[in-house]
N, C-alpha and C positions, 0 to 999 in steps of 0.2 A: 462303528464306536470310531471317532479319530483319533479317540485318544486312550493308552490302555490302561482299565481300572480295573489291580489286581481283584481275586476273587477274595470276599468279606471283609474288603474297605468296607471302614465309617465314613467314607468321601464316594460313594455310591453315585451316581445320573439319578437316584430318586432322594440327593438330598440336597447336594450347592447350598452349603452354608457360608455365609458372607464373616468375611475378616478382612486386619488390616495387616500388609507383612512390607520386607522393606528385602531387597540383594546388597551386595555389592556396588552392581549399579544403579539397580532400584530405589527411591525415596521413599517413606510409609508411602502406602496408599490401599487402596482396596483390593479386595480380591476376594475368588472362590475356591475351597479347596475342589477337586478332582478326583479321586484317587492320591497317587503321591506327588502330584502335580497343586501349582496353584496358577488357574485363568489374572492373568493382570487385569483389572477392569477399567485404568488406564489408558494402557494398550487396545485392549477393545475397543473399548466407544473410540480410537483413532481413526475407527475403521466405519464411523458414520455410522452404528447401528442404531442406535438409538435417538430418539426423539425426543429427550430432556436435555438441562443443561446436567454438561456428565463433570463439569469443574465439579462436583458431589465426590468424584470419585477421586480425583488428586488432593484426598485431607489425609490427616494422620489420626481420623476418628470418622467412625460412621451417622455418625449423629445427621450429619446433613443430607444424606443418602434414606437413611432413614426416615426421618422428618418428609422426606416427598410423599409418603404413604403407598397403602398396601397397592392399588392398582398399580403403582410404579414396579414397586419394591416386587412384587411379586410376579408383574411380567416380563420382568430381569430374567428372572429366576426361571420362569420358563421356557424364554427363548433360547437361555444358555444351555439347555437341557433338550432343547428341539434340535440347536445348532451341535452340539457333542455326538448326537445320535444319526447327525447326517454330511453323511461324507462329501457332497457340493453345497453347506454350508458356507457363511460367508467367511467362518473362523479353518476353513478346513485348509487345511497344508501353510500354515503359519504357528511353526514352532518358537517364533520371538514372543506370541504373545501367553505361553506356558513357562513357570522355573520352577523347578522343584522343590519342593517344602525341604529336601532334606540340607539347601542351600540357601535356604531362607529363614530370615527371622520372626516372627510374631512379635506383634504390640498389642496394647491394650484395646482393644474393638472401636472402645467407646470409653465417653465422659461421661462417666457418671456424677450426675448432679444430685442425687436424692441415694441415699440407699436405706429399705428395711428388711428387715431379716424376721420370718414367720417362726409358728414353734408347732406347726400343723401335723408331726405327725403322732397319731392315738398310741402306739406302740412307744415313740421317743415317751413321749412325755408320761407315758404309764409307769416307766422304767427309771426315769429321775424322781417323779414322786416320792415312789416305791422305798427309793434309796435315800433322799433328802429329810421326808415327810413322811408320811402316814402307810403303811402299808394295806391300811382297809380304804382307806379314801385318797389315791396315790394323785385323782383329776382335782386340782382346784374350781370353786362352783363356776365359775365364768368359762372352762377350757371348751365346754360342748356348745356353748353358747353363739364365742365370737370367737373368728380365727387373731389367735393370741399374736401378736407381732412387736415389736420395736426401731426407734428410730439409730441403726449405725452408723459407722465413721466412712466415711466414701473415699476420702486421702489415701488412706491405707488399704484401698481394693488394688490388687497388682495379677500382672500375669501371670503362668507358668512358667515354670524355669525360674521364676527369680526366689532366690532363697528367705527364709524364714530367718526372723535373728531373735534367740528365746526371750518373751517379754518379764521383767521385774515389775514389783509392784507389792504389794502389805498382803502379808500371809499368817493365818492363826495357824501357831502348831498348834498341836493337840494335848491338850490339857491346860491350856494356858488362856488368861483373859486378855493380852498382852503381844498383839500383834508384832510382827517384825517385817522390814524392808529385804525381800532378796527375789535371784531367778524363782521363778515359776519351776516346780518339780511335776509338777501333774500337766506338761504340755500334750494337748487332745487334738486332734480331726474334726470334724463334723463333715456328714458326706449329706451332701447338701445339690439341690439343683436352683436356677435361680433365672427368671423371666424379665426380660428387657423390654418396655414401653416404649412404643414408639408415635403415640400421637399426645399431643398435648391438652390440657383441659384448662378454664379459669378456674380462677378462687374462685369458691363459692360454688361452683358446679359438681356434681357426681356420678360416675360412672353406675353402669347398671350392670346388674349379671346378664342382661342379654346381650348387651352391646361391648361387652368387656372385652371381648379377644380381639373385636375390631382393635384396641388398644396394647393387646401383646403382638411386639414384633417375634420374640424367636424367644431361646433357650440357650444359656452354656450349663455346665459344669462348674459346682461350688463348691470348696473347699472352706471353712468358716471357721479358723484356729480357734481354740479356747485353751485357755489358763484358767486349771479351773476347781484351786488352789486358791489363787487370787480370787476368781468367780464366787465361790462359798463365803469369803468374808466380805467381800465388797456389794450383792446384786438384794441385799433389801436394806431399802426399801422399794428403790428405783429399779435394780434389774440389770442389767451387762452394761458394765465401763472398759476399764482396764485390761477386762479380762477377756476382752474378743476385735477390742479397736485397734489393737499391734498388728494384725493384718487378715485378710481371706479375698484366696487367690483363686480366679476363673481360668478354666480354658478359652483358649483363643478364637477357636469358630463360634459363632452365632449359629445356631441350625433352627429357619424358621417354624412358625406354627405349621403351616401349609403341610411342610415336610415331611410331620406328626402325624398328620390326619388318620391315616389308616394304623392308627396306633391307641387309637383311643377309645375306652374301655370306662365301664360306671364304676364309680366310686362306691365308699362304705357306704353304708346305711348312717340316715344322721339321728340319731334318739339322744335325747330329747331333740323333736320337729323344732327347725333356725326360725328366724324372724321371717318375712315374708320379703324382706330385701335383698335376701342370702339363698332365695327359694332360688334353683335355676333347673332348666329343663337340658337333657339328654348326656351325652358321654362325655363327661368335664374331666375327668384323670386320664393316663397315657403309661402306656406299658415299655417301663426306658429300663432296663438292667442294667446295673451300677453291680462296682465291685471296688475296692479298698486295698491298697497293696502297702506293704514296707519293705525298704529293700535298704538294711543295715551297713554301716561304710562297710566295704572290700565282703560283701557276701551280696547271697543272689533274691531278687524278685520274692515277696510270700504274698499269696492274694489271704488276706486275714476274713474279708468279710465280703458278701453279696446280699444286695439290695434290690430294692424294685421301687421305682417311682408314682406305679399305683398304688400303695400303703397309704399314698395321705391322705388322712380326713376332709380335710380342708384342701380344696384345688384351688388353682388359680386364678377362677373368675370371683371366686369366692374373696381370695384373698386382695385382690385389686377392687372389687365394691367394695369393701368393708374398708380398706384404706381411703377412699376417697366420699364417704359417705356422708363426714363433717363439712363435704365443699374442702376440703385439703388437694391443693391443686394437682396434676401429674403432669411430667415432663420428658421430655425424649429423651434416651439415657437411661430415667430411672431404672435401677436393680432392684429387684426383690426376691429375697434368700426363701428357700418353703421350709428352714426348719434340716435338724438332723432327721432324716429319712430311715427309720427303724424298721424292719419286718418283724414278724411273729415266730420266729424262732431266733437262737441265741449266735447262729453266727450268719444272721443277720441284721444284727446290731451296727449305726451308722456312726458312734462312738467307740474310742479306747474307756470311756467310763465306763460303758455298758457290756462291752467286749472282757473286762477284765473285772467287772462290775466292782468296781471305784477298787481297784487292785486285789483283790480278793483272790481273785482268780486270773491269772500269769498267762501271758498267750508265749505258748513254744516259739522263737525262732530257729531255722536251718541250720545257723550256726551255733547252734548251743545254749543263747543267751535268753532273757525271759523277756516284756514289755509288759509291765502296768499300765504306763503312759508311754511319754513318746523321748528318747536319745536324740543329743547332739549327733549327727552325722549321717542319721536315719534322712531317707528319701521318701516321700510319700504320693504316692501316684492312688488317683481317681478317675476311673475311667466310666464308661454310659452307653448303650446301645436299642436300639430296638430294629426286630427281624420279624418277616411275618412275610408268609408267601415265598423266598426266595429274595426277597426286598430289605437290603438291612440300613438302617441310617442310622447313624452314629455320632459321638460328642469327639470323639479324641481324646488326649488326657488333659488334666492338669497334674502336673507334677512340682513335688518344691522339695527342697533339701533342707533341714534344717542347720543353723548354724547356732555356736554359742550364743550365749546373750554378752552384752558389753560394757 
């Protein structure tokens, strides 16, 4: 190995995720994370090791690189894996190819043209339906027939470490018939993952479940923030609006679908049987361990929930197939959120709404305070990784501090 990779690093040689970084001496450009370092793909391409137009690396997003297609992007990844392992490779003894992550700034890895957020965890949908609608019939009649989703706001998707400002909107106070305008008192995180499309389609065409994976480049962690009191007042009849569009935070490194291949597993049984266009073969869920922590201001970080990407009822190929079945065109760099990922036990719920059960079961913090929802000054961190047979592939973190409303 030509570079040291710490044990249990998210960015092992089995990973090789792509992102956009800069340093004091290097403008924003493409790189891959390896251990505590970043391999500069612009500097690497100057060695003449690639046989395509490498100007795609010297851009401030990965869209043009991803657009080259999986035959090229996968070859770049596999070549780097070989070169890192070979003491006689083209990148051996070339320290200027690498920079420390701690000395770099990460940027939005893609230009997100369109953003869809799904609602694909049956545990989460059941919890929310129990709280807000009917304890006996928490799922709406369509939920087990279609991957329910909505079109979100791409302009407010932000990168890890960019703070979130507490949003304002209309809220209906308890026992009132008239709304008031105020800052949300029920700010919440949503533990999600998101996939990024790497292949476009034309308007009128659709993606089948059999070839959907060809259109998925990779995944990131997603914290799809929510203002629950604003959402409760506005979501009928058309769904989320101001309660969701103020911010959605993603992790900076895109982990390719191929890096996750060994972590595939079967998804839950889908009953009733889905319509033919949503039927798939093979293992389409993934074993990705997830966790959320809160760090109150001037206090320590505290893990409050652990979940897993495997719990999704609707998988990524079904989501993308349903998105496009009406002829909606898909573009490179589109972002598709999974929806909140909740597990089967109370400590695996993916939102404060569920963890505190709508504020009725406050969470005790180590500094003596309590949380029903999130406070100003709180820093929320989402983490995710897969591990099997000593091989670890991780996503790093998405870290966000909450600032007061303006």
